[in-house]
C-alpha positions as CSV (number, residue, x, y, z in Angstrom):
1,M,0.0,0.0,0.0
2,R,3.0,2.3,0.3
3,D,2.6,3.2,-3.4
4,K,-0.5,5.2,-2.2
5,V,1.9,7.5,-0.3
6,T,4.6,7.8,-3.0
7,G,2.0,8.5,-5.7
8,A,-0.1,10.9,-3.7
9,Q,-0.3,14.3,-5.4
10,R,-2.1,16.3,-2.7
11,W,-1.0,16.1,0.9
12,V,-2.4,17.5,4.1
13,V,0.4,17.6,6.7
14,K,-0.6,18.1,10.3
15,I,2.0,18.9,13.0
16,G,1.1,18.6,16.6
17,S,1.8,21.0,19.5
18,A,4.3,18.9,21.4
19,L,6.5,18.7,18.3
20,L,6.2,22.4,17.4
21,T,7.0,23.7,20.8
22,A,9.6,21.1,21.9
23,D,7.2,19.8,24.6
24,G,6.2,23.3,25.7
25,R,9.6,25.1,25.7
26,G,8.5,27.5,23.0
27,L,8.4,27.3,19.2
28,D,11.1,24.9,18.0
29,R,12.3,26.9,15.0
30,A,15.1,24.4,14.2
31,A,12.7,21.6,13.9
32,M,10.3,23.7,11.9
33,A,13.1,24.6,9.5
34,V,13.7,20.9,8.8
35,W,10.1,20.2,8.2
36,V,9.8,23.2,5.9
37,E,12.8,22.1,3.9
38,Q,11.1,18.8,3.3
39,M,7.7,20.4,2.5
40,V,9.4,22.7,-0.1
41,A,11.0,19.6,-1.7
42,L,7.6,18.0,-1.9
43,R,6.2,21.1,-3.6
44,E,9.1,21.2,-6.0
45,A,8.4,17.5,-6.8
46,G,4.9,18.5,-7.9
47,V,3.0,17.7,-4.7
48,E,0.2,20.1,-3.7
49,L,0.5,20.8,0.0
50,V,-1.7,22.1,2.8
51,L,-0.2,22.5,6.3
52,V,-2.4,22.2,9.4
53,S,-0.4,23.6,12.3
54,S,-1.2,23.2,16.0
55,G,0.9,25.2,18.5
56,A,-0.9,28.5,18.9
57,V,-2.1,27.8,22.4
58,A,1.1,26.1,23.4
59,A,3.2,28.9,22.0
60,G,1.1,31.5,23.8
61,M,1.4,29.6,27.0
62,S,5.2,29.7,26.6
63,R,5.2,33.4,25.9
64,L,2.9,34.1,28.8
65,G,5.0,31.9,31.2
66,W,2.2,29.4,31.9
67,S,3.3,25.9,32.7
68,S,0.0,24.1,32.4
69,R,-2.8,24.3,29.8
70,P,-5.7,26.4,31.2
71,S,-9.2,25.0,31.2
72,A,-11.1,28.3,31.1
73,M,-12.2,29.2,27.6
74,H,-11.2,32.9,27.8
75,E,-7.7,31.9,28.9
76,L,-7.3,29.4,26.1
77,Q,-8.5,32.1,23.6
78,A,-6.1,34.6,25.0
79,A,-3.2,32.2,24.8
80,A,-4.1,31.3,21.2
81,A,-4.3,35.0,20.3
82,V,-0.8,35.6,21.7
83,G,0.7,32.4,20.2
84,Q,-0.8,32.6,16.8
85,M,1.2,35.8,16.0
86,G,4.5,34.0,16.7
87,L,3.4,30.8,15.0
88,V,2.5,32.4,11.7
89,Q,5.6,34.6,11.7
90,A,7.7,31.5,12.2
91,W,6.2,29.6,9.4
92,E,6.3,32.6,7.0
93,S,9.9,33.3,7.9
94,S,11.0,29.6,7.4
95,F,9.2,29.1,4.1
96,G,10.4,32.5,3.0
97,E,14.0,31.4,3.2
98,H,13.1,29.0,0.3
99,G,11.3,31.6,-1.7
100,R,7.9,30.2,-0.7
101,H,4.9,32.2,0.5
102,T,2.4,31.1,3.1
103,A,-1.1,32.1,3.9
104,Q,-2.8,32.0,7.3
105,V,-6.3,30.3,7.2
106,L,-8.2,30.1,10.5
107,L,-11.3,27.9,10.5
108,T,-14.1,26.9,12.8
109,H,-16.5,24.0,12.6
110,D,-19.2,26.3,11.2
111,D,-17.0,27.1,8.2
112,L,-17.1,23.5,7.1
113,S,-20.7,22.7,8.1
114,D,-22.2,25.7,6.3
115,R,-22.3,24.8,2.6
116,K,-21.7,28.4,1.4
117,R,-18.7,28.8,3.6
118,Y,-17.5,25.3,2.8
119,L,-17.4,26.3,-0.9
120,N,-15.8,29.6,-0.1
121,A,-13.0,27.9,2.0
122,R,-12.5,25.3,-0.7
123,S,-12.2,27.8,-3.5
124,T,-9.7,29.9,-1.5
125,L,-7.5,26.9,-0.6
126,R,-7.5,25.6,-4.2
127,T,-6.5,29.0,-5.4
128,L,-3.7,29.3,-2.9
129,V,-2.4,25.9,-3.8
130,D,-2.6,26.7,-7.5
131,L,-0.5,29.8,-6.9
132,G,2.2,27.8,-5.2
133,V,1.4,29.3,-1.8
134,V,1.4,27.0,1.3
135,P,-1.8,27.4,3.3
136,V,-1.1,27.2,7.0
137,I,-4.4,26.2,8.7
138,N,-5.3,26.3,12.4
139,E,-8.5,26.3,14.3
140,N,-9.7,29.8,15.1
141,D,-9.2,29.3,18.8
142,T,-9.7,33.0,19.6
143,V,-13.4,32.8,18.7
144,V,-14.5,29.2,19.0
145,T,-16.8,28.0,21.8
146,D,-17.3,24.6,23.3
147,E,-20.2,24.0,20.9
148,I,-18.4,24.7,17.6
149,R,-14.7,23.8,18.3
150,F,-13.2,20.9,16.4
151,G,-11.8,19.7,19.7
152,D,-8.4,18.9,18.2
153,N,-6.4,19.6,15.1
154,D,-6.4,16.0,14.1
155,T,-10.1,16.3,13.4
156,L,-9.5,19.7,11.7
157,A,-6.8,18.1,9.4
158,A,-9.2,15.3,8.4
159,L,-11.9,17.7,7.5
160,V,-9.4,19.8,5.5
161,A,-8.4,16.6,3.7
162,N,-12.1,16.1,2.9
163,L,-12.4,19.8,1.8
164,V,-9.5,19.8,-0.6
165,E,-9.9,16.2,-1.7
166,A,-6.5,15.2,-0.6
167,D,-4.9,11.9,-1.5
168,L,-2.9,11.7,1.7
169,L,-3.2,13.0,5.3
170,V,0.1,12.9,7.2
171,I,-0.2,13.3,11.0
172,L,3.1,14.1,12.5
173,T,3.1,13.2,16.2
174,D,5.5,12.5,19.1
175,R,5.0,8.7,18.7
176,D,6.3,6.6,15.9
177,G,2.7,5.5,15.0
178,M,0.0,3.2,16.3
179,F,1.2,0.1,18.3
180,D,-0.7,-3.0,19.2
181,A,-0.1,-2.2,22.8
182,D,1.0,0.8,24.8
183,P,4.8,1.0,24.2
184,R,5.2,3.1,27.3
185,H,4.1,0.2,29.4
186,N,4.7,-2.9,27.2
187,P,8.3,-3.3,25.8
188,D,7.0,-6.0,23.4
189,A,4.5,-3.6,21.7
190,Q,4.7,-3.8,17.9
191,L,4.2,-1.0,15.5
192,I,1.2,-1.5,13.2
193,F,2.6,-0.7,9.8
194,E,-0.6,-1.0,7.7
195,A,-4.3,-1.5,8.4
196,R,-7.8,-0.5,7.2
197,A,-9.0,2.7,8.8
198,D,-12.4,1.1,9.5
199,D,-10.8,-1.9,11.3
200,P,-12.7,-2.1,14.6
201,S,-9.8,-3.9,16.3
202,L,-7.9,-0.6,16.2
203,D,-10.1,1.0,18.8
204,A,-8.8,-1.2,21.5
205,V,-5.2,-0.1,20.9
206,A,-5.9,3.6,20.3
207,G,-6.9,4.4,23.9
208,G,-5.4,7.2,25.9
209,T,-5.7,10.9,26.0
210,G,-3.6,13.8,24.6
211,G,-0.6,15.3,26.4
212,A,-0.5,18.4,28.5
213,L,-0.2,20.7,25.5
214,G,-2.7,19.3,23.1
215,R,-6.3,18.0,23.1
216,G,-5.7,15.0,21.0
217,G,-4.5,11.4,21.5
218,M,-4.1,8.3,19.4
219,Q,-7.9,7.9,19.5
220,T,-8.4,11.3,17.9
221,K,-5.8,10.4,15.2
222,L,-7.7,7.1,14.4
223,R,-10.9,9.1,14.2
224,A,-9.2,11.6,11.9
225,A,-8.1,8.8,9.7
226,R,-11.6,7.5,9.5
227,L,-12.9,11.0,8.6
228,A,-10.3,11.4,5.9
229,A,-11.2,8.0,4.5
230,R,-14.8,9.3,3.8
231,S,-13.4,11.1,0.8
232,G,-10.9,8.4,-0.1
233,A,-7.7,9.7,1.5
234,H,-5.1,7.5,3.0
235,T,-3.6,8.5,6.4
236,V,-0.1,8.1,7.8
237,I,0.3,8.5,11.6
238,V,4.1,8.9,12.1
239,G,6.7,10.3,14.4
240,G,7.6,13.8,13.5
241,R,11.0,13.5,15.1
242,I,12.1,10.7,12.8
243,E,15.0,12.0,10.7
244,R,13.8,13.3,7.3
245,V,10.4,11.7,7.9
246,L,8.6,13.4,5.0
247,D,11.4,12.7,2.5
248,R,11.4,9.1,3.5
249,L,7.6,8.7,3.3
250,K,7.7,10.2,-0.2
251,A,10.4,7.7,-1.1
252,G,8.2,4.8,0.0
253,E,9.9,3.9,3.2
254,R,7.8,1.9,5.6
255,L,7.4,4.4,8.4
256,G,4.5,5.0,10.8
257,T,1.1,3.5,10.5
258,L,-0.7,3.7,7.1
259,L,-4.5,3.5,7.4
260,A,-6.3,2.9,4.1
261,P,-9.9,3.9,3.2
262,E,-12.5,1.4,2.3
263,R,-13.1,2.9,-1.1
264,G,-11.0,4.8,-3.6
265,L,-10.9,8.5,-3.9
266,L,-13.6,9.0,-6.5
267,A,-16.0,6.3,-5.2
268,A,-15.7,7.7,-1.7
269,R,-16.3,11.3,-2.7
270,K,-19.3,10.3,-4.8
271,Q,-20.8,8.5,-1.9
272,W,-20.2,11.4,0.4
273,L,-21.8,13.9,-2.0
274,A,-24.7,11.6,-2.7
275,G,-25.5,10.9,0.9
276,H,-24.6,14.2,2.5
277,L,-27.3,16.6,1.3
278,Q,-30.9,17.0,0.3
279,T,-31.5,18.4,-3.1
280,R,-32.9,22.0,-3.1
281,G,-33.5,22.8,-6.8
282,T,-33.3,21.7,-10.4
283,L,-31.2,22.9,-13.4
284,V,-32.6,22.0,-16.8
285,L,-29.8,21.6,-19.3
286,D,-29.5,21.7,-23.0
287,A,-28.2,18.8,-25.1
288,G,-24.7,20.3,-25.3
289,A,-24.4,20.5,-21.5
290,V,-25.7,17.0,-21.0
291,K,-22.9,15.7,-23.3
292,A,-20.4,17.9,-21.5
293,L,-21.3,16.4,-18.1
294,A,-22.1,12.8,-19.1
295,V,-19.6,12.1,-21.8
296,D,-16.8,14.7,-21.5
297,H,-16.9,14.9,-17.7
298,K,-16.7,18.6,-17.6
299,S,-18.1,21.3,-15.3
300,L,-21.5,22.7,-15.8
301,L,-21.3,26.2,-17.2
302,P,-24.2,28.7,-17.1
303,V,-24.4,28.8,-20.9
304,G,-25.6,25.2,-21.0
305,V,-28.6,25.8,-18.6
306,R,-32.0,26.5,-19.9
307,E,-34.0,26.9,-16.7
308,V,-33.7,27.2,-13.0
309,Q,-36.3,25.6,-10.7
310,G,-36.7,25.8,-6.9
311,S,-35.0,27.8,-4.3
312,F,-31.4,27.1,-3.2
313,R,-28.4,28.9,-1.8
314,R,-24.8,28.7,-2.9
315,G,-23.4,25.4,-1.8
316,E,-26.7,23.5,-1.7
317,M,-27.3,20.4,-3.8
318,V,-29.2,20.7,-7.1
319,V,-30.4,18.1,-9.6
320,C,-29.3,18.5,-13.2
321,V,-31.8,17.1,-15.8
322,G,-31.7,16.9,-19.6
323,P,-34.3,18.4,-22.0
324,D,-36.4,15.3,-21.6
325,G,-36.5,15.7,-17.8
326,R,-34.2,12.7,-17.1
327,E,-31.8,13.2,-14.2
328,I,-28.2,13.4,-15.4
329,A,-26.3,14.5,-12.3
330,R,-26.3,16.1,-8.9
331,G,-23.9,18.7,-7.6
332,L,-23.2,21.7,-5.3
333,A,-24.3,25.0,-6.8
334,N,-21.8,27.8,-6.9
335,Y,-24.6,30.4,-7.1
336,S,-28.0,30.8,-5.5
337,A,-31.2,30.2,-7.5
338,L,-31.7,34.0,-7.9
339,E,-28.2,34.5,-9.1
340,A,-28.4,31.4,-11.4
341,Q,-31.6,32.8,-13.0
342,K,-29.7,35.9,-14.1
343,I,-26.8,34.1,-15.7
344,V,-28.3,31.0,-17.3
345,G,-27.7,30.8,-21.0
346,Q,-24.9,33.3,-20.7
347,P,-21.1,32.7,-21.2
348,S,-19.0,32.7,-18.1
349,D,-17.2,35.9,-19.0
350,A,-20.6,37.7,-18.7
351,I,-21.2,36.7,-15.0
352,E,-19.4,39.7,-13.5
353,K,-21.4,42.1,-15.7
354,L,-24.7,40.5,-14.9
355,L,-24.2,40.0,-11.1
356,G,-21.6,42.7,-10.4
357,Y,-19.1,40.0,-9.2
358,V,-18.0,36.5,-10.0
359,D,-17.5,33.6,-7.5
360,E,-16.7,30.9,-10.0
361,P,-16.9,30.6,-13.8
362,E,-18.9,27.3,-13.4
363,L,-22.4,26.9,-12.1
364,V,-21.4,23.5,-10.7
365,H,-17.7,22.5,-10.7
366,R,-17.0,18.9,-11.9
367,D,-15.3,18.1,-8.6
368,N,-18.6,18.8,-6.8
369,L,-20.7,16.9,-9.4
370,I,-21.8,13.2,-9.4
371,L,-23.4,11.5,-12.4
372,V,-26.4,9.3,-11.7
């Protein structure tokens, strides 16, 4: 299965707090520089990369002189606000030494559960990656509450993998991977090199909580792998302190624990789209658009739509039917019903004139479209 790692073209790399802050002693810039060098090499090899970085709260604690993680929400948010400044500066400085730009992206659970904001976040991240910029993502700890927080950046990284349709999620942690027993108490514990993410036997060996600095543990990493598998991504849980760990993973070396999805990338995404949302409207296509979708597997452009039916918002699921009323596909609309009515039958370069702005040139992008 290691060919799934070497052949992956879009990686989400998550680095935990303990690694980034040298177990709470402040940002470990030397370690960050080594990871950055490897991530730059991945980019130069053609790999699209998104970085999910923990460490804001831990870095803030260090700056504020706090030795233990606070439990009060306002104190956590204050620590995150202080630490985020240094964290982003450190990443930007390190990538900048290699001529690479970074972009700070702070997310909350609402951003990925609301369909409009989901599409907005997805479009922004895809644009950044296309520009060669490395997005540095963290949970927006300064505004989250107990009700909307991801709870750990492992979960955030998995949801980002879903969002950008990553091939691979790499979770760098302070352990070498998942073991069949707790290696801290059992010297005979063996590393699990490969398994299926949905294997129920893994639950028994993933117990335990996070360390003093983070919120996650091996259980959250297993859950993250299962979330990433929903969109067909493989996950590697591996020790971030292993020498040249990213280089060696790319080369196919058998490091860490590789957790495989039940289905391939396309099949998993189709299932996720098909089962995730109720349909809110209908787009009636002309014969040319039907061919573009069903035969050429292209995106749906406004010029190929004859009629808009129903009421839907940007990001909601719509049904695409042919001139005979037969359902062709379903997908996430890039424009609301009211907006779509103004641009149907028109070329994409007319969208800005008709609406006063342009979100996307497509009415439904092919990545958010499933044929039926």
